[in-house]
All heavy atoms as an XYZ file, in Angstrom:
630
protein
N      25.266    -23.518    127.333
C      25.244    -22.078    127.218
C      26.134    -21.693    126.040
O      27.220    -22.226    125.881
C      25.739    -21.440    128.521
C      25.614    -19.946    128.517
S      26.141    -19.125    130.059
C      25.057    -19.847    131.261
N      25.677    -20.759    125.238
C      26.437    -20.300    124.079
C      27.528    -19.326    124.508
O      27.432    -18.676    125.547
C      25.505    -19.616    123.083
N      28.557    -19.235    123.691
C      29.668    -18.320    123.939
C      29.649    -17.229    122.895
O      29.364    -17.484    121.726
C      31.015    -19.070    123.867
O      31.010    -20.086    124.862
C      32.174    -18.135    124.093
N      29.977    -16.003    123.316
C      30.032    -14.869    122.405
C      31.271    -14.060    122.730
O      31.528    -13.761    123.893
C      28.773    -14.003    122.572
C      28.775    -12.748    121.740
S      27.333    -11.731    122.070
C      26.220    -12.388    120.856
N      32.011    -13.699    121.723
C      33.176    -12.838    121.911
C      32.796    -11.422    121.506
O      32.183    -11.218    120.454
C      34.350    -13.320    121.051
C      34.836    -14.672    121.509
O      34.959    -14.915    122.695
N      35.099    -15.549    120.560
N      33.176    -10.465    122.322
C      32.840     -9.063    122.077
C      34.106     -8.233    122.181
O      34.874     -8.387    123.131
C      31.800     -8.556    123.113
C      31.479     -7.105    122.885
C      30.545     -9.412    123.070
N      34.310     -7.355    121.203
C      35.448     -6.430    121.250
C      35.014     -5.132    121.906
O      33.956     -4.597    121.582
C      35.953     -6.156    119.834
O      36.416     -7.340    119.240
N      35.828     -4.649    122.828
C      35.525     -3.407    123.543
C      36.733     -2.487    123.495
O      37.875     -2.958    123.553
C      35.220     -3.701    125.017
C      34.024     -4.574    125.348
C      34.000     -4.880    126.835
C      32.744     -3.889    124.925
N      36.483     -1.181    123.464
C      37.596     -0.245    123.636
C      38.196     -0.443    125.029
O      37.526     -0.929    125.951
C      36.940      1.129    123.515
C      35.607      0.897    122.894
C      35.216     -0.497    123.230
N      39.436     -0.065    125.189
C      40.142     -0.270    126.465
C      39.378      0.282    127.656
O      39.275     -0.375    128.698
C      41.536      0.352    126.412
C      42.483     -0.419    125.494
O      42.204     -1.607    125.203
O      43.486      0.176    125.068
N      38.839      1.496    127.515
C      38.131      2.109    128.654
C      36.908      1.301    129.055
O      36.608      1.156    130.234
C      37.734      3.543    128.326
C      38.948      4.475    128.272
C      38.564      5.910    128.071
N      37.875      6.397    129.264
C      37.034      7.426    129.270
N      36.809      8.102    128.161
N      36.451      7.812    130.374
N      36.193      0.763    128.066
C      35.024     -0.049    128.395
C      35.440     -1.363    129.047
O      34.793     -1.825    129.995
C      34.191     -0.335    127.146
C      33.355      0.812    126.698
S      32.315      0.262    125.330
C      31.236      1.659    125.195
N      36.487     -1.975    128.563
C      36.962     -3.223    129.164
C      37.389     -2.987    130.603
O      37.087     -3.795    131.493
C      38.119     -3.818    128.380
C      38.633     -5.087    129.068
C      39.381     -5.993    128.196
C      39.799     -7.288    128.855
N      39.932     -7.373    130.275
N      38.063     -1.870    130.861
C      38.453     -1.543    132.225
C      37.215     -1.410    133.112
O      37.197     -1.873    134.259
C      39.281     -0.260    132.254
C      40.654     -0.422    131.655
C      41.368      0.922    131.495
O      40.806      1.981    131.744
N      42.615      0.866    131.047
N      36.185     -0.772    132.581
C      34.946     -0.590    133.338
C      34.321     -1.952    133.669
O      33.932     -2.216    134.814
C      33.954      0.271    132.560
C      32.627      0.384    133.245
C      31.497     -0.294    132.952
C      32.317      1.200    134.374
N      30.493      0.053    133.820
C      30.973      0.966    134.693
C      33.049      2.100    135.138
C      30.346      1.611    135.757
C      32.409      2.736    136.191
C      31.079      2.493    136.491
N      34.235     -2.813    132.668
C      33.671     -4.144    132.881
C      34.489     -4.900    133.919
O      33.941     -5.529    134.829
C      33.582     -4.931    131.554
C      33.227     -6.395    131.800
C      32.562     -4.293    130.611
N      35.793     -4.832    133.807
C      36.661     -5.518    134.768
C      36.454     -4.986    136.188
O      36.429     -5.761    137.146
C      38.135     -5.382    134.363
C      38.481     -6.189    133.126
O      37.716     -7.116    132.765
O      39.521     -5.875    132.499
N      36.286     -3.675    136.317
C      36.034     -3.089    137.640
C      34.711     -3.585    138.210
O      34.620     -3.939    139.393
C      36.018     -1.566    137.567
C      37.368     -0.945    137.362
C      37.265      0.557    137.131
O      36.178      1.112    136.960
N      38.410      1.223    137.096
N      33.682     -3.616    137.370
C      32.371     -4.067    137.827
C      32.410     -5.545    138.179
O      31.828     -5.977    139.171
C      31.301     -3.797    136.760
C      31.122     -2.345    136.410
C      30.929     -1.468    137.622
O      30.016     -1.700    138.424
N      31.767     -0.460    137.780
N      33.100     -6.317    137.357
C      33.212     -7.757    137.605
C      34.004     -8.029    138.879
O      33.759     -9.022    139.568
C      33.870     -8.452    136.415
N      34.914     -7.157    139.213
C      35.708     -7.310    140.428
C      34.970     -6.923    141.686
O      35.429     -7.201    142.793
N      33.823     -6.284    141.531
C      33.053     -5.897    142.717
C      32.413     -7.139    143.321
O      32.352     -8.200    142.715
C      31.971     -4.878    142.334
O      30.933     -5.508    141.610
N      31.917     -7.011    144.516
C      31.315     -8.156    145.193
C      29.973     -8.550    144.581
O      29.450     -9.617    144.871
C      31.134     -7.840    146.676
O      30.290     -6.721    146.840
N      29.437     -7.706    143.718
C      28.115     -7.980    143.144
C      28.169     -9.026    142.024
O      27.207     -9.744    141.797
C      27.523     -6.681    142.624
C      26.119     -6.814    142.130
C      25.500     -5.492    141.837
N      24.158     -5.719    141.314
C      23.404     -4.795    140.809
N      23.844     -3.563    140.741
N      22.214     -5.060    140.356
N      29.277     -9.090    141.295
C      29.395     -9.985    140.144
C      30.567    -10.943    140.325
O      31.616    -10.568    140.826
C      29.593     -9.179    138.859
C      28.464     -8.202    138.610
C      28.633     -6.841    138.863
C      27.237     -8.635    138.149
C      27.594     -5.946    138.653
C      26.191     -7.750    137.942
C      26.376     -6.408    138.197
O      25.347     -5.523    137.998
N      30.368    -12.159    139.848
C      31.418    -13.163    139.956
C      32.508    -12.961    138.904
O      33.670    -13.247    139.149
C      30.821    -14.558    139.811
N      32.101    -12.464    137.721
C      33.054    -12.268    136.632
C      32.432    -11.356    135.571
O      31.287    -10.916    135.725
C      33.464    -13.614    136.017
C      32.269    -14.441    135.607
O      31.314    -13.930    135.035
N      32.310    -15.725    135.914
N      33.175    -11.099    134.500
C      32.700    -10.195    133.449
C      31.442    -10.734    132.781
O      30.522     -9.970    132.459
C      33.801     -9.963    132.416
N      31.377    -12.027    132.568
C      30.187    -12.614    131.940
C      28.944    -12.379    132.792
O      27.862    -12.092    132.276
C      30.390    -14.112    131.716
O      31.380    -14.340    130.758
N      29.082    -12.506    134.081
C      27.974    -12.275    135.008
C      27.475    -10.831    134.890
O      26.268    -10.572    134.858
C      28.453    -12.566    136.432
C      27.345    -12.941    137.375
O      26.303    -13.418    136.911
O      27.554    -12.767    138.597
N      28.402     -9.904    134.801
C      28.048     -8.484    134.658
C      27.314     -8.236    133.343
O      26.267     -7.587    133.318
C      29.314     -7.629    134.742
C      29.090     -6.169    134.496
C      28.312     -5.404    135.356
C      29.667     -5.536    133.406
C      28.107     -4.048    135.134
C      29.469     -4.183    133.172
C      28.684     -3.442    134.034
O      28.476     -2.110    133.806
N      27.826     -8.771    132.254
C      27.204     -8.564    130.938
C      25.814     -9.204    130.900
O      24.870     -8.611    130.374
C      28.111     -9.098    129.810
C      27.396     -9.081    128.473
C      29.393     -8.274    129.748
N      25.660    -10.391    131.462
C      24.335    -11.022    131.511
C      23.344    -10.154    132.279
O      22.182    -10.021    131.886
C      24.429    -12.415    132.136
C      24.972    -13.469    131.190
C      24.815    -14.872    131.766
N      25.602    -15.074    132.979
C      26.851    -15.524    132.994
N      27.471    -15.806    131.869
N      27.483    -15.692    134.145
N      23.791     -9.535    133.375
C      22.925     -8.652    134.147
C      22.504     -7.439    133.317
O      21.335     -7.045    133.333
C      23.622     -8.205    135.437
C      22.703     -7.398    136.337
O      21.570     -7.845    136.591
O      23.126     -6.311    136.783
N      23.437     -6.855    132.574
C      23.101     -5.731    131.707
C      22.065     -6.122    130.662
O      21.117     -5.374    130.391
C      24.351     -5.195    131.006
C      25.378     -4.478    131.875
C      26.603     -4.135    131.034
C      24.791     -3.225    132.498
N      22.229     -7.287    130.075
C      21.293     -7.755    129.054
C      19.917     -8.000    129.665
O      18.891     -7.613    129.089
C      21.839     -9.007    128.350
C      23.076     -8.636    127.529
C      20.770     -9.638    127.459
C      23.863     -9.813    126.999
N      19.869     -8.629    130.843
C      18.581     -8.850    131.523
C      17.862     -7.526    131.768
O      16.661     -7.401    131.528
C      18.795     -9.563    132.857
C      18.732    -11.066    132.790
C      18.689    -11.683    134.194
N      19.905    -11.427    134.946
C      21.010    -12.157    134.867
N      21.069    -13.178    134.056
N      22.061    -11.871    135.589
N      18.601     -6.536    132.255
C      17.983     -5.227    132.521
C      17.469     -4.588    131.236
O      16.397     -3.975    131.230
C      18.998     -4.294    133.179
C      19.324     -4.665    134.588
C      20.168     -3.584    135.190
N      21.107     -4.094    136.152
C      21.854     -3.313    136.896
N      21.792     -2.011    136.765
N      22.687     -3.833    137.764
N      18.221     -4.725    130.156
C      17.793     -4.165    128.878
C      16.535     -4.873    128.375
O      15.615     -4.235    127.852
C      18.918     -4.269    127.852
C      18.608     -3.497    126.585
O      18.202     -2.309    126.686
O      18.768     -4.071    125.489
N      16.466     -6.190    128.561
C      15.269     -6.933    128.169
C      14.054     -6.466    128.970
O      12.970     -6.273    128.410
C      15.479     -8.434    128.376
C      16.407     -9.062    127.369
C      16.740    -10.505    127.706
O      16.893    -10.878    128.877
N      16.870    -11.322    126.682
N      14.217     -6.292    130.272
C      13.119     -5.815    131.111
C      12.664     -4.432    130.672
O      11.459     -4.158    130.603
C      13.547     -5.792    132.581
C      13.729     -7.160    133.183
C      14.381     -7.126    134.563
O      14.695     -6.023    135.069
O      14.592     -8.214    135.132
N      13.617     -3.565    130.373
C      13.290     -2.207    129.920
C      12.517     -2.254    128.609
O      11.518     -1.546    128.434
C      14.573     -1.395    129.750
C      14.355      0.027    129.319
C      15.714      0.753    129.185
N      15.582      1.935    128.397
C      15.680      1.983    127.062
N      15.943      0.900    126.369
N      15.526      3.118    126.411
N      12.939     -3.100    127.681
C      12.251     -3.223    126.397
C      10.820     -3.735    126.592
O       9.895     -3.258    125.931
C      13.031     -4.148    125.462
N      10.632     -4.671    127.503
C       9.293     -5.185    127.800
C       8.406     -4.096    128.388
O       7.229     -3.990    128.047
C       9.379     -6.379    128.747
C       9.963     -7.616    128.100
C      10.288     -8.724    129.100
O      10.004     -8.559    130.307
O      10.836     -9.751    128.665
N       8.972     -3.287    129.281
C       8.195     -2.198    129.875
C       7.806     -1.162    128.822
O       6.681     -0.659    128.821
C       8.984     -1.541    131.001
C       9.125     -2.428    132.217
C      10.052     -1.848    133.268
O      10.780     -0.901    133.029
N      10.024     -2.438    134.455
N       8.739     -0.842    127.925
C       8.423      0.107    126.850
C       7.352     -0.447    125.922
O       6.460      0.287    125.489
C       9.682      0.458    126.055
C      10.669      1.382    126.749
C      11.950      1.508    125.920
C      10.054      2.753    126.976
N       7.414     -1.740    125.615
C       6.407     -2.357    124.756
C       5.032     -2.316    125.422
O       4.020     -2.048    124.763
C       6.801     -3.795    124.427
N       4.994     -2.557    126.730
C       3.726     -2.504    127.459
C       3.172     -1.084    127.461
O       1.962     -0.882    127.270
C       3.911     -3.003    128.891
N       4.033     -0.112    127.653
C       3.591      1.279    127.631
C       3.087      1.656    126.241
O       2.049      2.310    126.100
C       4.732      2.211    128.063
C       4.399      3.692    128.153
C       3.232      3.937    129.104
C       5.610      4.480    128.598
N       3.796      1.217    125.203
C       3.355      1.509    123.837
C       2.002      0.866    123.561
O       1.148      1.453    122.899
C       4.387      1.019    122.817
C       4.030      1.394    121.389
C       3.988      2.900    121.174
O       4.939      3.593    121.476
N       2.878      3.406    120.656
N       1.773     -0.344    124.072
C       0.481     -1.006    123.896
C      -0.631     -0.191    124.556
O      -1.730     -0.062    123.994
C       0.526     -2.421    124.474
N      -0.350      0.373    125.719
C      -1.341      1.223    126.389
C      -1.637      2.471    125.566
O      -2.789      2.891    125.446
C      -0.848      1.622    127.784
C      -0.795      0.513    128.823
C      -0.104      1.012    130.082
C      -2.187      0.003    129.136
N      -0.594      3.056    125.003
C      -0.778      4.250    124.168
C      -1.599      3.895    122.934
O      -2.538      4.604    122.563
C       0.588      4.865    123.772
C       0.428      5.928    122.709
C       1.291      5.425    124.997
N      -1.246      2.780    122.287
C      -1.984      2.344    121.102
C      -3.448      2.077    121.425
O      -4.343      2.466    120.666
C      -1.349      1.088    120.499
C       0.036      1.346    119.928
O       0.398      2.531    119.706
O       0.769      0.353    119.712
N      -3.692      1.431    122.563
C      -5.067      1.159    122.991
C      -5.830      2.465    123.215
O      -6.957      2.617    122.773
C      -5.046      0.330    124.267
C      -6.422      0.021    124.836
C      -6.352     -0.690    126.178
O      -5.314     -1.305    126.479
O      -7.333     -0.614    126.925
N      -5.184      3.393    123.889
C      -5.839      4.674    124.170
C      -6.141      5.438    122.881
O      -7.199      6.054    122.757
C      -4.959      5.511    125.084
N      -5.222      5.369    121.934
C      -5.424      6.090    120.666
C      -6.540      5.475    119.834
O      -7.165      6.158    119.032
C      -4.134      6.127    119.872
C      -3.069      6.981    120.558
C      -1.857      7.124    119.709
N      -2.181      8.059    118.633
C      -1.431      8.262    117.572
N      -0.314      7.591    117.430
N      -1.773      9.121    116.655
N      -6.791      4.181    120.006
C      -7.818      3.514    119.209
C      -9.222      3.732    119.767
O     -10.203      3.490    119.078
C      -7.530      2.011    119.118
O      -7.721      1.394    120.376
N      -9.308      4.175    120.988
C     -10.606      4.413    121.611
C     -11.145      5.788    121.236
O     -10.412      6.656    120.767
C     -10.488      4.291    123.130
C     -10.119      2.887    123.586
C      -9.902      2.793    125.081
O     -10.010      3.829    125.779
O      -9.612      1.688    125.543
N     -12.433      5.969    121.467
C     -13.063      7.263    121.192
C     -12.425      8.331    122.072
O     -12.063      8.066    123.213
C     -14.555      7.174    121.473
N     -12.267      9.523    121.546
C     -11.668     10.600    122.344
C     -12.493     10.888    123.600
O     -13.708     10.887    123.569
C     -11.685     11.817    121.416
C     -12.040     11.312    120.069
C     -12.653      9.958    120.226
N     -11.804     11.095    124.687
C     -12.447     11.464    125.949
C     -11.688     12.646    126.531
O     -10.552     12.925    126.156
C     -12.445     10.293    126.964
C     -13.328      9.174    126.479
C     -11.050      9.794    127.208
N     -12.297     13.299    127.440
C     -11.662     14.457    128.065
C     -10.967     14.014    129.357
O     -11.542     14.108    130.438
C     -12.683     15.548    128.333
C     -13.252     16.125    127.064
C     -14.149     17.318    127.365
N     -14.705     17.826    126.146
C     -14.225     18.870    125.477
N     -13.189     19.515    125.942
N     -14.778     19.270    124.356
N      -9.740     13.547    129.185
C      -8.924     13.120    130.311
C      -7.590     13.848    130.189
O      -7.046     13.977    129.097
C      -8.693     11.583    130.282
C      -7.827     11.151    131.449
C     -10.017     10.842    130.291
N      -7.091     14.299    131.299
C      -5.830     15.033    131.261
C      -4.653     14.086    131.033
O      -4.728     12.888    131.329
C      -5.619     15.799    132.573
O      -5.312     14.894    133.609
N      -3.572     14.625    130.511
C      -2.364     13.836    130.306
C      -1.848     13.306    131.636
O      -1.343     12.186    131.717
C      -1.297     14.677    129.608
C      -0.045     13.891    129.311
S      -0.384     12.394    128.392
C       0.316     12.806    126.841
N      -2.000     14.076    132.682
C      -1.583     13.649    134.021
C      -2.328     12.380    134.422
O      -1.722     11.431    134.936
C      -1.842     14.779    135.020
C      -1.414     14.477    136.427
C      -1.693     15.673    137.333
C      -1.347     15.354    138.770
N      -1.635     16.468    139.665
N      -3.635     12.331    134.182
C      -4.432     11.152    134.511
C      -4.031      9.953    133.649
O      -3.961      8.823    134.132
C      -5.923     11.437    134.326
C      -6.465     12.434    135.337
O      -5.843     12.596    136.404
O      -7.505     13.061    135.048
N      -3.766     10.196    132.377
C      -3.348      9.124    131.470
C      -2.031      8.523    131.941
O      -1.876      7.302    131.999
C      -3.228      9.641    130.023
C      -4.615      9.989    129.475
C      -2.532      8.616    129.129
C      -4.592     10.724    128.159
N      -1.075      9.354    132.290
C       0.225      8.871    132.740
C       0.101      8.116    134.063
O       0.751      7.094    134.268
C       1.226     10.022    132.866
C       1.624     10.631    131.523
S       2.342      9.444    130.374
C       3.822      8.985    131.252
N      -0.737      8.593    134.955
C      -0.936      7.912    136.242
C      -1.514      6.516    136.019
O      -1.055      5.536    136.624
C      -1.850      8.741    137.138
N      -2.479      6.398    135.124
C      -3.072      5.090    134.831
C      -2.057      4.173    134.149
O      -1.965      2.990    134.463
C      -4.304      5.244    133.940
C      -4.993      3.924    133.671
C      -6.255      4.067    132.828
O      -6.722      5.201    132.609
O      -6.759      3.025    132.387
N      -1.272      4.731    133.240
C      -0.253      3.927    132.551
C       0.771      3.395    133.540
O       1.193      2.243    133.444
C       0.423      4.755    131.465
N       1.179      4.210    134.491
C       2.146      3.762    135.499
C       1.580      2.634    136.344
O       2.286      1.711    136.728
C       2.570      4.930    136.377
C       3.528      5.870    135.696
C       4.070      6.922    136.662
N       4.858      7.891    135.960
C       4.423      9.080    135.563
N       3.199      9.475    135.851
N       5.219      9.912    134.902
N       0.287      2.704    136.649
C      -0.350      1.660    137.454
C      -0.432      0.346    136.691
O      -0.272     -0.719    137.270
C      -1.752      2.071    137.877
C      -1.766      3.158    138.926
C      -3.188      3.603    139.259
O      -4.119      3.394    138.496
N      -3.350      4.242    140.415
N      -0.645      0.415    135.375
C      -0.795     -0.792    134.564
C       0.520     -1.363    134.090
O       0.583     -2.515    133.703
C      -1.664     -0.497    133.336
C      -3.115     -0.247    133.661
C      -3.898     -0.026    132.384
C      -5.358      0.209    132.651
N      -6.109      0.433    131.400
N       1.582     -0.560    134.111
C       2.871     -1.004    133.577
C       3.426     -2.145    134.416
O       3.334     -2.144    135.641
C       3.844      0.164    133.541
N       4.050     -3.128    133.734
C       4.665     -4.231    134.472
C       5.781     -3.730    135.383
O       6.478     -2.786    135.069
C       5.263     -5.112    133.373
C       4.753     -4.598    132.087
C       4.226     -3.224    132.318
N       5.932     -4.367    136.501
C       7.006     -4.011    137.431
C       6.695     -2.803    138.283
O       7.546     -2.287    138.978
N       5.509     -2.332    138.235
C       5.143     -1.157    139.042
C       4.321     -1.580    140.213
O       3.677     -2.514    140.294
C       4.324     -0.138    138.213
C       5.095      0.411    137.065
C       6.095      1.384    137.549
N       6.900      1.860    136.427
C       7.959      2.543    136.554
N       8.415      2.853    137.717
N       8.634      2.952    135.540
């Protein structure tokens, strides 16, 4: 596993230390890895949504409401 050093303002370091001290995380590294995993998942979901938008824009125009488009996108989005 690679090592990375990160500089944080005091308030952020205190926050990380508090989170790492909770029963959910074993240490600060565990907390930061969880944040990164969540950010990766979010980026993947946004990319999937953008792909749906791009696909819809490339198709011939149809008379579908934005509400219907969003409902279909939510159904197709990963993790839903």
